[in-house]
N, C-alpha and C positions, 0 to 999 in steps of 0.2 A: 526282775518278775519271775516269780515259778508259776507253773501250772495251778495249784491249789490257790494261789492268790487270785489268778484270773478266774477260775472257777467261782470262788466267793464273790468276787467282784460281779460276776454274770447273774450270779443268785441275786445278789441285791438289787441289780439293775432290773430283773425280772419282777422281784417283789415290787418295786417302784413302779414299774410300768402298769402291773397289773392293779397297783392301789389307785394311781391316778387315773387309768380307763375307770376304776369303780366309782371314783370321785365324780368324774364327768358325767358320767351315765347317773347318778344321783342328781347331779344339778340338772341334767337333761331332763329328768322326770318331774322336778320341781320347776322347770323353766328359769333357772336361775341366771341371773345377769353376769354371775361369776365365771359362766362359760366364753363370757365375752371380754374377759381381760387378758391382757397381751400374755403375762407370765403363763397362761393356760395353754396357749397354742406354741409357745416355744418350749418350756420344760419338757413336756411329754415327748417331742422331738428330740431334743437333747439325749433323754434318757434312753429312747428307742435306739439311737445312733450308737450310743456306748453300748448297749445290750447286743447289737449286732456285730460289732467290733470285737467285743469280746468272745463273741460266739465263733466267729471266722477265725479268731486266735487258738480258741480250744480245738476247733476243727483240723487246724494244721499242725498244732502242737501233738495233738493226741494221733493223728493219721487215722482218725474215725472219720469217714467221709458218707456223706447222702449216696442212697443208690448203692452202696456197700453194705452201709449198717442199716437193716430195716426200721429198728427205731428212732434212729435220725433222719430218714426219710418221713416217717409218719410225722416226726415232730416239725419239720420244715413244712410239710405240706398243709399241716394242723395251722402253723403260724400264717400262712397265705388264707386260710380261710377264717382265722382269727381278725386279720387285719381287714379283709372284704366286709366281713360280717361287722366289725366293730366301726365301720364308717357308715355303714347303714344306719347303726345304733345312734351314733354322735351327730351325723351330718345329713346323710343321702336318705334316711326314710322319710317318704312322704308325708306320714301320717304319725301321730304319736304312736298308736298301736302298733305301727310297723316297727318304729325305734325301739319300743318297749321289748318286743319279741326279740328282736336283733340283738338288744343288751342282754338279754338272759342266755340266748344262744352263745353270743361271743364269751361271756362269763363260763358257760359250759366247757366251751373249748379251751379257754385258757386252764381250767381246772384240767383238762386232758392233757395238755402240753406239758404241765408241770408233773404230772403223774407219770407220762413217758419219760420225762427229764431225770426222775428219780429212779423210778425202776429199770429203765433201758428196755420196757417191754412195749410192743405196739399196743396190745390189749390190756393195759395197765390201768385197770378199774379198781385194783385193790388198794 
């Protein structure tokens, strides 16, 4: 497998991860019983694990490392923020209002992560 194949796999995993987060967020808003289904707890974990593994492979193969490449550092810090705020949105938010605001914030952070990944710029707002 070559770098381009891993990159495309990573992009597919990122799109799947974001889509699953969005879907779970919509279910949270509607207080759907779908959130309690077994696959909803397992599939996102598998996708996110594959996303992380493919990211690590790309980092090693490309020689672009966090704290050396500013855009990659920003992306990784944003991923940590996305995970933290995403857990508030889907699980840890004490009220529905808190979960809704966290959901919106997590979606904005996800969009930032994607923008940085595409442009390789820290302030990738275009």
